[in-house]
One Martini backbone bead per residue (centre of mass of N, CA, C, O) as a GRO file, in nm:
protein
  336
    1MET     BB    1  13.513   2.989   7.060
    2GLN     BB    2  13.724   3.169   7.198
    3THR     BB    3  13.587   3.191   7.473
    4THR     BB    4  13.576   2.890   7.531
    5ARG     BB    5  13.881   2.840   7.513
    6ARG     BB    6  13.965   3.039   7.735
    7THR     BB    7  13.803   2.906   7.962
    8ILE     BB    8  13.944   2.634   7.950
    9LEU     BB    9  14.235   2.736   8.003
   10GLN     BB   10  14.176   2.866   8.277
   11ALA     BB   11  14.074   2.609   8.417
   12ALA     BB   12  14.331   2.443   8.372
   13ALA     BB   13  14.524   2.629   8.527
   14THR     BB   14  14.381   2.614   8.797
   15PHE     BB   15  14.399   2.306   8.831
   16SER     BB   16  14.710   2.280   8.817
   17ILE     BB   17  14.761   2.440   9.078
   18ILE     BB   18  14.580   2.281   9.275
   19GLY     BB   19  14.723   1.990   9.183
   20LEU     BB   20  14.998   2.041   9.345
   21GLY     BB   21  14.977   1.764   9.534
   22SER     BB   22  14.798   1.965   9.707
   23LYS     BB   23  14.468   2.055   9.834
   24THR     BB   24  14.549   2.329  10.004
   25ALA     BB   25  14.578   2.488   9.752
   26THR     BB   26  14.445   2.826   9.665
   27ALA     BB   27  14.438   2.994   9.367
   28GLN     BB   28  14.176   3.163   9.324
   29SER     BB   29  14.232   3.352   9.593
   30GLY     BB   30  14.562   3.379   9.626
   31THR     BB   31  14.596   3.141   9.830
   32PHE     BB   32  14.799   2.939  10.066
   33ASN     BB   33  14.732   2.626  10.229
   34PHE     BB   34  14.927   2.471  10.483
   35LYS     BB   35  15.108   2.181  10.598
   36VAL     BB   36  15.294   2.104  10.902
   37ALA     BB   37  15.485   1.835  11.018
   38THR     BB   38  15.544   1.686  11.352
   39ASN     BB   39  15.673   1.489  11.635
   40VAL     BB   40  15.667   1.715  11.826
   41GLN     BB   41  15.598   1.894  12.081
   42ASN     BB   42  15.460   2.211  12.194
   43THR     BB   43  15.745   2.250  12.378
   44HIS     BB   44  15.930   2.247  12.148
   45PRO     BB   45  16.155   2.433  11.967
   46ILE     BB   46  16.049   2.354  11.690
   47PHE     BB   47  15.756   2.443  11.726
   48ILE     BB   48  15.804   2.734  11.812
   49ARG     BB   49  15.968   2.820  11.552
   50LEU     BB   50  15.757   2.740  11.348
   51ASN     BB   51  15.540   2.937  11.437
   52GLU     BB   52  15.703   3.191  11.383
   53ALA     BB   53  15.746   3.140  11.081
   54THR     BB   54  15.446   3.137  10.995
   55GLU     BB   55  15.388   3.430  11.079
   56LYS     BB   56  15.597   3.560  10.888
   57ILE     BB   57  15.489   3.446  10.626
   58LYS     BB   58  15.212   3.578  10.641
   59SER     BB   59  15.309   3.872  10.664
   60GLU     BB   60  15.514   3.886  10.410
   61SER     BB   61  15.264   3.773  10.214
   62ASP     BB   62  14.990   3.909  10.285
   63GLY     BB   63  14.828   3.623  10.336
   64LYS     BB   64  14.907   3.406  10.100
   65VAL     BB   65  15.059   3.236  10.334
   66VAL     BB   66  14.932   2.950  10.512
   67VAL     BB   67  15.062   2.787  10.807
   68ARG     BB   68  15.006   2.476  10.967
   69VAL     BB   69  15.079   2.319  11.275
   70PHE     BB   70  15.150   1.961  11.345
   71PRO     BB   71  15.197   1.802  11.627
   72ASN     BB   72  15.266   1.495  11.775
   73GLY     BB   73  15.179   1.312  11.529
   74GLN     BB   74  14.883   1.380  11.417
   75LEU     BB   75  14.947   1.271  11.100
   76GLY     BB   76  15.140   1.047  11.215
   77SER     BB   77  15.389   0.876  11.158
   78ASP     BB   78  15.689   0.913  11.031
   79THR     BB   79  15.638   0.729  10.783
   80ASP     BB   80  15.365   0.846  10.707
   81MET     BB   81  15.456   1.147  10.664
   82LEU     BB   82  15.653   1.087  10.439
   83SER     BB   83  15.442   0.981  10.242
   84GLN     BB   84  15.265   1.241  10.243
   85VAL     BB   85  15.478   1.443  10.130
   86ARG     BB   86  15.510   1.289   9.860
   87SER     BB   87  15.192   1.295   9.778
   88GLY     BB   88  15.050   1.574   9.933
   89GLY     BB   89  14.901   1.551  10.215
   90VAL     BB   90  15.169   1.693  10.288
   91ASP     BB   91  15.377   1.975  10.255
   92PHE     BB   92  15.535   1.967  10.537
   93LEU     BB   93  15.847   1.842  10.708
   94THR     BB   94  15.987   1.722  11.005
   95LEU     BB   95  16.288   1.507  10.990
   96PRO     BB   96  16.485   1.275  11.078
   97GLY     BB   97  16.755   1.137  10.929
   98VAL     BB   98  16.718   0.838  11.036
   99ILE     BB   99  16.438   0.819  10.889
  100LEU     BB  100  16.497   0.919  10.599
  101ALA     BB  101  16.695   0.672  10.537
  102ASN     BB  102  16.471   0.481  10.425
  103LEU     BB  103  16.488   0.657  10.150
  104VAL     BB  104  16.776   0.814  10.227
  105PRO     BB  105  17.063   0.686  10.327
  106MET     BB  106  17.244   0.957  10.342
  107ALA     BB  107  17.085   1.092  10.594
  108SER     BB  108  17.287   0.914  10.807
  109LEU     BB  109  17.586   1.009  10.788
  110ASN     BB  110  17.588   1.200  11.056
  111SER     BB  111  17.506   0.917  11.245
  112VAL     BB  112  17.758   0.807  11.315
  113GLY     BB  113  17.912   0.664  11.562
  114PHE     BB  114  18.099   0.897  11.730
  115ALA     BB  115  18.172   1.137  11.528
  116PHE     BB  116  18.070   1.361  11.711
  117THR     BB  117  18.162   1.601  11.989
  118ASP     BB  118  18.037   1.886  11.882
  119TYR     BB  119  17.876   2.165  11.765
  120PRO     BB  120  18.084   2.315  11.589
  121SER     BB  121  18.133   2.065  11.404
  122VAL     BB  122  17.847   2.032  11.305
  123TRP     BB  123  17.793   2.316  11.167
  124LYS     BB  124  18.033   2.313  10.977
  125ALA     BB  125  17.937   2.059  10.822
  126MET     BB  126  17.620   2.119  10.764
  127ASP     BB  127  17.702   2.412  10.625
  128GLY     BB  128  17.872   2.246  10.434
  129ASP     BB  129  17.976   1.983  10.252
  130LEU     BB  130  17.813   1.764  10.397
  131GLY     BB  131  17.530   1.892  10.373
  132LYS     BB  132  17.531   1.925  10.064
  133PHE     BB  133  17.558   1.623  10.002
  134ILE     BB  134  17.298   1.528  10.142
  135ARG     BB  135  17.095   1.714   9.992
  136SER     BB  136  17.146   1.597   9.708
  137HIS     BB  137  17.010   1.322   9.783
  138ILE     BB  138  16.731   1.419   9.874
  139ALA     BB  139  16.649   1.559   9.602
  140LYS     BB  140  16.631   1.282   9.440
  141ALA     BB  141  16.339   1.220   9.598
  142ASN     BB  142  16.146   1.462   9.526
  143LEU     BB  143  16.243   1.683   9.733
  144ARG     BB  144  16.225   1.962   9.940
  145VAL     BB  145  16.525   2.091  10.070
  146PHE     BB  146  16.645   2.271  10.316
  147GLU     BB  147  16.939   2.417  10.412
  148LYS     BB  148  16.866   2.412  10.717
  149VAL     BB  149  16.933   2.235  10.988
  150TRP     BB  150  16.798   2.097  11.258
  151ASP     BB  151  16.795   2.023  11.602
  152ASN     BB  152  16.814   1.710  11.781
  153GLY     BB  153  17.082   1.612  11.886
  154PHE     BB  154  17.226   1.436  12.128
  155ARG     BB  155  17.225   1.106  12.204
  156GLN     BB  156  17.066   0.933  12.476
  157ILE     BB  157  17.045   0.693  12.743
  158THR     BB  158  16.762   0.530  12.861
  159SER     BB  159  16.683   0.341  13.168
  160SER     BB  160  16.632   0.088  13.425
  161LYS     BB  161  16.951   0.099  13.411
  162PRO     BB  162  17.269   0.138  13.423
  163ILE     BB  163  17.509   0.280  13.180
  164ASN     BB  164  17.877   0.222  13.148
  165MET     BB  165  17.903  -0.027  12.952
  166PRO     BB  166  17.872  -0.232  12.691
  167SER     BB  167  17.778  -0.477  12.871
  168ASP     BB  168  17.505  -0.331  12.965
  169LEU     BB  169  17.371  -0.394  12.665
  170ASN     BB  170  17.330  -0.682  12.694
  171GLU     BB  171  17.015  -0.772  12.582
  172LEU     BB  172  16.890  -0.501  12.566
  173LYS     BB  173  16.579  -0.351  12.539
  174ILE     BB  174  16.585  -0.118  12.269
  175ARG     BB  175  16.470   0.169  12.147
  176VAL     BB  176  16.441   0.258  11.805
  177PRO     BB  177  16.422   0.384  11.534
  178VAL     BB  178  16.348   0.361  11.194
  179SER     BB  179  16.687   0.257  11.174
  180PRO     BB  180  16.951   0.105  11.036
  181LEU     BB  181  17.190   0.237  11.190
  182LEU     BB  182  17.087   0.200  11.487
  183LEU     BB  183  17.049  -0.099  11.473
  184SER     BB  184  17.347  -0.161  11.411
  185LEU     BB  185  17.480  -0.031  11.654
  186PHE     BB  186  17.327  -0.209  11.879
  187LYS     BB  187  17.405  -0.482  11.768
  188THR     BB  188  17.713  -0.444  11.799
  189LEU     BB  189  17.653  -0.395  12.124
  190ARG     BB  190  17.452  -0.648  12.198
  191SER     BB  191  17.175  -0.570  12.177
  192ALA     BB  192  16.797  -0.534  12.160
  193PRO     BB  193  16.672  -0.386  11.905
  194THR     BB  194  16.370  -0.179  11.850
  195ALA     BB  195  16.152  -0.073  11.606
  196ILE     BB  196  15.985   0.241  11.690
  197ASN     BB  197  15.766   0.465  11.684
  198PHE     BB  198  15.733   0.756  11.853
  199ASN     BB  199  15.411   0.735  11.917
  200GLU     BB  200  15.500   0.445  12.087
  201LEU     BB  201  15.711   0.486  12.316
  202TYR     BB  202  15.583   0.533  12.594
  203SER     BB  203  15.414   0.268  12.601
  204SER     BB  204  15.658   0.074  12.567
  205LEU     BB  205  15.785   0.154  12.843
  206GLN     BB  206  15.539   0.117  13.032
  207THR     BB  207  15.499  -0.206  12.931
  208LYS     BB  208  15.793  -0.336  12.875
  209LEU     BB  209  15.871  -0.388  12.577
  210VAL     BB  210  16.090  -0.193  12.676
  211ASP     BB  211  16.396  -0.072  12.872
  212ALA     BB  212  16.488   0.133  12.642
  213GLN     BB  213  16.635   0.446  12.513
  214GLU     BB  214  16.710   0.701  12.246
  215ASN     BB  215  16.767   1.056  12.308
  216PRO     BB  216  16.735   1.367  12.333
  217LEU     BB  217  16.667   1.572  12.593
  218PRO     BB  218  16.423   1.734  12.475
  219ILE     BB  219  16.260   1.473  12.420
  220ILE     BB  220  16.258   1.355  12.705
  221GLN     BB  221  16.104   1.598  12.820
  222SER     BB  222  15.854   1.647  12.623
  223ALA     BB  223  15.772   1.322  12.648
  224LYS     BB  224  15.807   1.221  12.950
  225LEU     BB  225  16.025   0.978  13.000
  226TYR     BB  226  16.087   1.012  13.311
  227GLU     BB  227  15.827   0.847  13.401
  228VAL     BB  228  15.966   0.554  13.260
  229GLN     BB  229  16.258   0.637  13.374
  230LYS     BB  230  16.576   0.635  13.569
  231SER     BB  231  16.819   0.645  13.353
  232CYS     BB  232  17.116   0.843  13.226
  233ALA     BB  233  17.335   0.817  12.951
  234LEU     BB  234  17.604   1.032  12.841
  235THR     BB  235  17.703   0.943  12.521
  236SER     BB  236  17.668   1.089  12.247
  237HIS     BB  237  17.652   0.874  11.993
  238VAL     BB  238  17.455   1.081  11.834
  239TRP     BB  239  17.401   1.302  11.566
  240ASP     BB  240  17.093   1.481  11.488
  241GLY     BB  241  16.862   1.598  11.242
  242TYR     BB  242  16.615   1.815  11.110
  243TRP     BB  243  16.445   1.808  10.819
  244MET     BB  244  16.318   2.029  10.586
  245LEU     BB  245  16.033   1.935  10.405
  246GLY     BB  246  15.895   1.920  10.066
  247ASN     BB  247  15.674   1.935   9.829
  248LYS     BB  248  15.784   2.000   9.524
  249ARG     BB  249  15.526   2.085   9.367
  250VAL     BB  250  15.419   2.282   9.573
  251PHE     BB  251  15.661   2.473   9.594
  252GLU     BB  252  15.682   2.529   9.276
  253GLY     BB  253  15.379   2.653   9.271
  254LEU     BB  254  15.499   2.894   9.374
  255PRO     BB  255  15.579   3.192   9.364
  256SER     BB  256  15.891   3.309   9.391
  257PRO     BB  257  15.850   3.516   9.629
  258LEU     BB  258  15.717   3.299   9.817
  259ARG     BB  259  15.947   3.099   9.827
  260ASP     BB  260  16.149   3.293   9.961
  261ILE     BB  261  15.990   3.338  10.222
  262VAL     BB  262  15.978   3.047  10.319
  263ALA     BB  263  16.283   2.976  10.317
  264LYS     BB  264  16.390   3.205  10.495
  265ASN     BB  265  16.216   3.133  10.755
  266PHE     BB  266  16.294   2.840  10.796
  267ASP     BB  267  16.604   2.887  10.819
  268ALA     BB  268  16.598   3.092  11.053
  269ALA     BB  269  16.456   2.902  11.254
  270ALA     BB  270  16.676   2.688  11.263
  271VAL     BB  271  16.899   2.865  11.387
  272ASN     BB  272  16.740   2.940  11.644
  273GLN     BB  273  16.690   2.646  11.741
  274ARG     BB  274  16.979   2.568  11.793
  275ALA     BB  275  17.025   2.758  12.031
  276ASP     BB  276  16.798   2.651  12.205
  277SER     BB  277  16.898   2.355  12.224
  278GLU     BB  278  17.170   2.403  12.359
  279LYS     BB  279  17.061   2.544  12.614
  280LEU     BB  280  16.864   2.322  12.701
  281ALA     BB  281  17.067   2.089  12.747
  282LEU     BB  282  17.203   2.230  12.994
  283SER     BB  283  16.929   2.257  13.177
  284LEU     BB  284  16.797   1.962  13.179
  285GLN     BB  285  16.949   1.805  13.392
  286GLN     BB  286  16.825   1.954  13.633
  287ASP     BB  287  16.528   1.910  13.566
  288LEU     BB  288  16.536   1.593  13.539
  289GLY     BB  289  16.658   1.541  13.818
  290ALA     BB  290  16.407   1.659  13.973
  291ARG     BB  291  16.229   1.412  13.827
  292GLY     BB  292  16.439   1.139  13.876
  293LEU     BB  293  16.680   1.152  13.688
  294VAL     BB  294  16.978   0.967  13.649
  295PHE     BB  295  17.309   1.072  13.601
  296HIS     BB  296  17.572   0.960  13.367
  297LYS     BB  297  17.928   0.943  13.246
  298PRO     BB  298  18.061   0.761  13.024
  299ASP     BB  299  18.307   0.613  12.865
  300VAL     BB  300  18.338   0.608  12.509
  301GLU     BB  301  18.580   0.429  12.419
  302PRO     BB  302  18.461   0.139  12.455
  303PHE     BB  303  18.237   0.183  12.244
  304ARG     BB  304  18.418   0.249  12.003
  305ALA     BB  305  18.581  -0.016  12.017
  306ALA     BB  306  18.336  -0.205  11.974
  307LEU     BB  307  18.270  -0.100  11.691
  308GLN     BB  308  18.539  -0.166  11.564
  309GLN     BB  309  18.542  -0.471  11.631
  310GLY     BB  310  18.241  -0.507  11.492
  311LYS     BB  311  18.258  -0.349  11.202
  312PHE     BB  312  18.089  -0.087  11.174
  313TYR     BB  313  18.264   0.111  11.008
  314SER     BB  314  18.331  -0.071  10.765
  315GLU     BB  315  18.039  -0.128  10.683
  316TRP     BB  316  17.952   0.180  10.638
  317LYS     BB  317  18.162   0.250  10.433
  318THR     BB  318  18.051   0.057  10.220
  319LYS     BB  319  17.758   0.164  10.208
  320PHE     BB  320  17.827   0.470  10.141
  321GLY     BB  321  18.111   0.508  10.043
  322GLU     BB  322  18.393   0.677   9.964
  323GLU     BB  323  18.287   0.964   9.923
  324ALA     BB  324  18.117   0.990  10.181
  325TRP     BB  325  18.340   0.912  10.388
  326SER     BB  326  18.530   1.147  10.315
  327LYS     BB  327  18.334   1.370  10.404
  328LEU     BB  328  18.315   1.285  10.697
  329GLU     BB  329  18.627   1.276  10.773
  330ALA     BB  330  18.675   1.578  10.701
  331ALA     BB  331  18.494   1.663  10.961
  332VAL     BB  332  18.590   1.427  11.206
  333GLY     BB  333  18.781   1.218  11.112
  334LYS     BB  334  18.903   0.921  11.176
  335LEU     BB  335  18.729   0.590  11.173
  336ALA     BB  336  18.838   0.355  10.925
   0.00000   0.00000   0.00000
C-alpha cells in the first residue's frame, strides 16, 4: 500500500507541475519549453533582443529553460494573444500598453496624449513611481509583469495626405489599435478612428478601408507601411511601451533559480532594446524618406489645445482617478 500511495503522490506532483497553465512545460525531463509571442516583425529590435535573451536563458539554465519566439502575430491578433497568455496557451507575451488597457485600464496611463516630450522623462517615470504604479495594476490581472518596460516609441501619424493642423484630421479615417484611449484621443480631434488589430493593418491601408494610421517609426519601417502611405507627421502624440507579460502560474511553477534567470535576462534585453529603438528612430527618417515617405513636423500646441478644449484631459483624469493622475502629472507636469 505504501508503494502504491507513493507512486500516486509522485504522479500527482508531476501532473501538477505539467498542468501549470501551459502544456509546454515538461517537468518529467527537468526541462521547460516555453513560447513567447509578439506582434513585431523579425527585423524589429524587440524580436532581435528577445532572441538574444532566450539564448542567454537557455545557456545560463544549462538547457533547462528553452524559449521559442513567435514574431509577426503568428499566434494570433493582439487581443487573441492576450487571452492565450492568460489561459496558458502562450507562456510569455510582449504587448503594447494601449492594447493591454482593454484588460487593465491603468496600462494606458503613460499614453495620455502629448504627456511625454522626450525619452529621458519617459525612462525616469517608467523605471520609477509611475511604472511601479502601473505594474501593480497589471499584476492584479493575475499576470506576471516584468520590471522593465520595452520601448514601442513615440507614435507618429502616416496618411495619404499631409497632416499639419488638427483640422487636417477632420473626418479622416485613421486606424488605431484596439485602444479606448487612442480612440478617445482621435475622436476628440474630430477624426474618424477605426480600431483594427495590427495583423490587419497593412491590408486595411492597401484597400483604403482606412486612409491613415499612427505608429512609432520602427513599426512603420518593419511593417513596410511606407509602401501604402505617402506622408508622415512627426506629432509624437503618444509614448507607449511593450510590457513583457507571463502566465503567472507557469512562471511561478519554475524553480526559483530559473525564475531569476528568466527575469534577469528579459529585463536586461528590455534595457538594450530601448537604446536600439532610440538610435533607430533617429536613422529611420532618412531610410524611410529614401523609400518615398515625406516627413513634416507640425506644431503640437494646436493639437494639445484642441484636446484641452475637447475635455480630453479632464475626461481621462476622471477615468483614471485622482491618485493615478497625480502620479502621471508628477512625472510630466500639469495636464488638466
